[in-house]
Structures are given as structure tokens and as C-alpha cells.
C-alpha positions in Angstrom: -82.8 -154.3 -154.9 -81.4 -155.1 -151.4 -83.7 -156.9 -149.1 -83.3 -158.2 -145.6 -85.6 -160.7 -143.9 -85.3 -161.6 -140.2 -86.7 -164.6 -138.5 -86.2 -166.7 -135.3 -87.7 -164.5 -132.6 -90.0 -165.7 -130.0 -90.8 -166.1 -126.3 -88.2 -167.8 -124.1 -87.6 -168.0 -120.4 -84.6 -166.3 -118.8 -81.5 -168.4 -119.3 -82.8 -169.8 -122.6 -81.5 -169.4 -126.1 -82.7 -168.3 -129.5 -81.1 -168.0 -132.9 -82.0 -165.2 -135.2 -81.5 -165.3 -138.9 -81.2 -162.5 -141.5 -81.4 -163.5 -145.1 -79.9 -160.8 -147.3 -80.4 -160.5 -151.1 -79.6 -158.1 -153.9 -75.9 -157.8 -153.3 -73.4 -158.0 -156.1 -70.3 -158.4 -154.0 -69.2 -159.1 -150.4 -68.0 -155.6 -149.5 -70.5 -154.9 -146.8 -71.3 -155.5 -143.2 -74.5 -156.7 -141.5 -75.5 -155.4 -138.1 -78.0 -156.6 -135.6 -79.8 -153.8 -133.7 -82.6 -154.0 -131.1 -85.2 -151.6 -129.8 -87.0 -152.0 -126.5 -90.2 -150.1 -125.8 -89.5 -146.5 -124.9 -85.8 -146.8 -125.7 -83.6 -145.9 -128.6 -82.5 -148.5 -131.1 -79.0 -149.8 -130.2 -76.4 -151.8 -132.1 -75.9 -155.3 -130.6 -73.4 -156.9 -132.9 -72.1 -156.7 -136.5 -70.0 -158.8 -138.9 -68.1 -158.0 -142.0 -69.1 -160.3 -144.8 -65.8 -159.9 -146.6 -63.4 -160.7 -143.7 -65.6 -162.0 -140.9 -64.5 -159.5 -138.4 -67.1 -159.0 -135.6 -68.2 -156.5 -133.0 -70.3 -157.0 -129.8 -71.9 -154.5 -127.5 -70.6 -154.9 -124.0 -73.9 -156.2 -122.5 -74.0 -159.2 -124.9 -70.3 -160.2 -125.0 -69.9 -163.8 -124.0 -73.6 -164.5 -124.5 -74.3 -163.7 -128.2 -72.4 -164.9 -131.2 -72.8 -163.5 -134.7 -71.8 -165.6 -137.8 -72.4 -165.6 -141.5 -73.1 -168.4 -144.1 -72.2 -166.6 -147.3 -73.4 -169.5 -149.4 -76.9 -169.0 -147.9 -76.6 -165.2 -147.8 -77.6 -165.5 -144.1 -76.3 -163.9 -141.0 -77.1 -165.5 -137.7 -77.3 -164.2 -134.1 -77.0 -167.0 -131.6 -78.3 -165.7 -128.3 -77.6 -167.7 -125.1 -78.2 -167.0 -121.4 -81.0 -164.6 -122.4 -82.1 -162.0 -119.8 -85.4 -160.1 -119.5 -83.5 -157.0 -120.5 -82.8 -158.5 -123.9 -86.5 -158.2 -124.7 -86.8 -156.0 -127.8 -87.6 -156.0 -131.5 -84.4 -157.1 -133.3 -83.5 -155.8 -136.7 -80.8 -156.5 -139.1 -79.2 -153.7 -141.2 -76.7 -153.2 -143.9 -74.3 -150.9 -142.0 -74.1 -147.4 -143.3 -77.3 -147.7 -145.4 -81.0 -147.4 -145.0 -81.6 -151.1 -145.7 -83.4 -152.6 -142.7 -85.3 -155.8 -142.2 -88.9 -155.8 -140.8 -87.8 -156.9 -137.3 -88.4 -159.9 -135.2 -89.7 -159.8 -131.6 -87.7 -161.4 -128.8 -89.4 -161.7 -125.4 -87.5 -163.1 -122.4 -89.7 -163.9 -119.4 -88.3 -163.9 -115.8 
């Protein structure tokens, strides 16, 4: 059974950094991609970034380009989202997801104070 567990959220001041982790288990091969999504109160869930586990190709939503970096450590079955220069508008619950599936983590809260 596929499971995703996020961690690393917290409260940080504007301009600060956080690193989110998503530990993925239950896969039998590397033919999948992991995405980070976020949902702020009253807003729809949006894709922030994603990475292909097989070839390492990445995607970033325009508002996080140059500030967020996604990476994977396949030996640890972990995908990271390094978030720098955080802004109050980055405040949301962040989720990881196996793209194209209904497998989601439980979410981790990121709060950026001004």
C-alpha cells in the first residue's frame, strides 16, 4: 500500500526558510512523480512543484520559481521541498501527492508571519 507522510512545516517570519519532507512507501519501481500542493484558507488546492523520481525532471509554479527547490533522495524514499525567501502568501497547508493518483499525505501547516 502506498503511503505518504509529510513533515517540516511550522511558523516562520517572512524571508525565512523551511524544508518540507515527504516520505513515500509502498512503491515497486521508480516510474512515478511526486508533487507538492498547497491549500490556503478559502482557496483551491494548487500545485507548487513536482519531480519525476525516474529522471529527476522538475516543475515549479511561477510564484515559487527561484525561491523553492524540489529534490529527491531515492535511497531514503524522500522528496524534499526547500522553501526560501518565504512570504506571507505562502501560508497554507502543504500536501504531497503521487501525481495522477488519489494518494495524498496528511498535510503539514506552513505559516509565514509578516
